Each structure stands twice: as structure tokens, then as C-alpha cells.
N, C-alpha and C positions, 0 to 999 in steps of 0.2 A: 504494500500500500504506500503511495507517495506520502512523504512526510516533510514538513517544513522544519528545518533545523538551522538555527542561526541565519535566518533569512534566505537559505538555499533550499531548493526542493529536491529531495533525494528519493530515488526509486531503487529498491533492492531486489524486487521480484524478477528472476531471470527471464521468464517468458515475456513479461511486460517490457523489460529493458530491451530485449531483442526486437520485439514488435515496434516499439517507438523509435529505436535507433534506425531500423530499416526504413522508416518513414521520414527520417531526417530530423528527429527531435533530439534535443539534449546533447550533452557531452559526456562521454563515458570516462569514468575514473575507477580503475580496478573493476569491481563487479557492480558498481553503482552508476546510475545514470543521473546526471544533474540537469534539471530543467530550469529554464529562465522563468521569470514571472509571467511573461507573455505566453509562453508555451503551456504553462500550468493552467492559466485562466482559459485559454483556448480549448485545451483538452477537457477541462471541467465543463465548459459550455457544450462541447460537441458529444461528449460521452457521459451518459448518465451513470455508468458504472465506474467512474473515475473519482473515488473518494480521496480527499486530501486531508491529512491530519496535521494539527499543530503540534508543538513540542510536548503538550500535555496529553496528546492522544485524542483530542476532540476533532470530530469531522468539521471541516470548514465549507460553508456554502459559498456561492458566487459572491454574495454581498460582502461577506467577511473577507474573502480573498481579495476582492477589489479594494476594499478599505485598507487592508494591510499593505498591499502592494503600492497603493497611492501614498500611504504614510512613509514607506521606504523610498519611494521615488515620486516626487510631486508631478513629474512630467508623464507618469504612467497613463493617466486618462487621455492625454493627447496622442500618445504613441500607440496605445493598444488598438484603436480602430484601424490604423494603418497595417499593423501586424495581422490582424484578423482578416482584413480585406485581401492582403497578399496571399495568406494561407488559403483562404477560400478560393482564390484564383489558381491554386495548384502550385505555388512557388514554395521552395524551402527557404525559410527566413531565419537568420541568425543575428545576434547582436553585432553591431558595428563599432563598438567602443574604440578598438585599437585603430580604426580608420577615421575616427572623429565624426561618426554619424550614428543614427539610431540603429540602423539595420544594414546588413549585407544580404543580398538576395541572389539566389542561384536560379539557373534556367529550370524550366519545368522538367522533372524527372532526374535532376541532378541534386547532389547534396555534398557537404564536405567529405572529402575522400574520393568522390567520384567525379568531381568537377570543380570549377572555380566560380566564385561569385561574379556576376556580371554588373550588378548595380550596387551603389551605396544609396540608401534612402534616408532622408531627413524629414521628420514629421514637423509640420508647423501649423499654427492656427491661422485662419484667414485674416485676422486683424493684426497678426504679429509683424513687426518691422525688423529689418536687419540692414546692415550696411553692405554696399557692393564689395568692399575688400573681404568681408566674411564669406560671401558667395564665391568670389574669385578663388579664395584660399581652398574652399571645399572642393571646387571643380578641379583645381590644380592637383590637390591630393588624390582625388578619385582617378584622374588620368595618370598620375605617377604610379598607381598600383593597378593600372589597366582595367579600370571600371568606369561606368558612367554614373554621373551624379543625378539623382532624382529627388525632387522636392515634392512631398505629399502634403497638399494643402487641405486641411480638414475645415469645412465650414460649420456654421452654427447648427445646421440641420444634421450634421454628421456625414455629409457627402464628401467624398475624397476626389480631388483632381490631382493628377500626377503631371509634373513638369520635368522634362529631361533637359538639363543644361550642359552645353559643351563650350569649351574654349576653342576659339579658332585663331589662327595666325595667318593674316593675309600675305 
């Protein structure tokens, strides 16, 4: 049974570890699969038989998980809809922290170990402002690691519009 320990979600069940790993979820450490917060909430929403326990052994429902994840990461409510949308579209999505973005996204049918991420995705709210040098830096970083930079703009209705930005040199 998945369990939250020190803010990380651990799965020890061998069958479940194998099944989820094959579908591109989590990172395996020894015989344990570590899930991100987004992966955990997504699986909880999609699979009714996916119980998640806190450190005291109490089952956590969607509302409790969402509240806990938002407490740990205040940007979670803006990022999660993008993660969910990309997963629903059939992409393998992983965190993109080391690339300075919210997510790295793999082609459909690929996952870490079988392919390379093709996009770096940054979630933003429609009213959010940022400076051109920030965007330029993000695009340059994405191109340096051979990926495309995508900005996922979430509006107040929850609709998501994706913008791919490239740097060109005339």
C-alpha cells in the first residue's frame, strides 16, 4: 500500500511497483518505488483501489492529499492541472526541477530509460507576469539540453493553452 513518509510517497508492493514502473510512474530505489505528489494524486483520482496512507497508517482521501501537497508546495494547485492534462493525453511526465521547469515530458509510448524527454513544461496562470530575460533564459536552457520549451497557461476556468517557444538566430 502506498505510504507517505517524510513527504515522499513510497510503494513497496512488488506487483504494484512493476505495474506502475512499466507505465512510466515513479523512480525506483532498491525495491521501493517513489512517486511524486502529482503522480500520487493522479493515481488516486484514476484508480479507486489506490489507497494512500499517512505516517500514522490512516487512509488519505483526495481532499486530504490535495491539502497536504499544497501545504508542501504552494504552486501545486497551478501545476497539477497541467500534469493531469498531459497524462490524460498519453504522455509520460516527470518533474523538471534539474532543468528549471515544472515538468519534462516524453513522447507518447516512451519513458525514462527508453527515450529522452522532448519538452520542458512550465505551468503559469493567465494573469501571471514575467520578464523577457526569464523566458529567454528558459528557452536557452531547454535548447542546450535538446528540448523544446512549452508554457502551459492555465486560465481561471481551468482550461490549458500550450505555447511552444523557440529561439531563432537570423
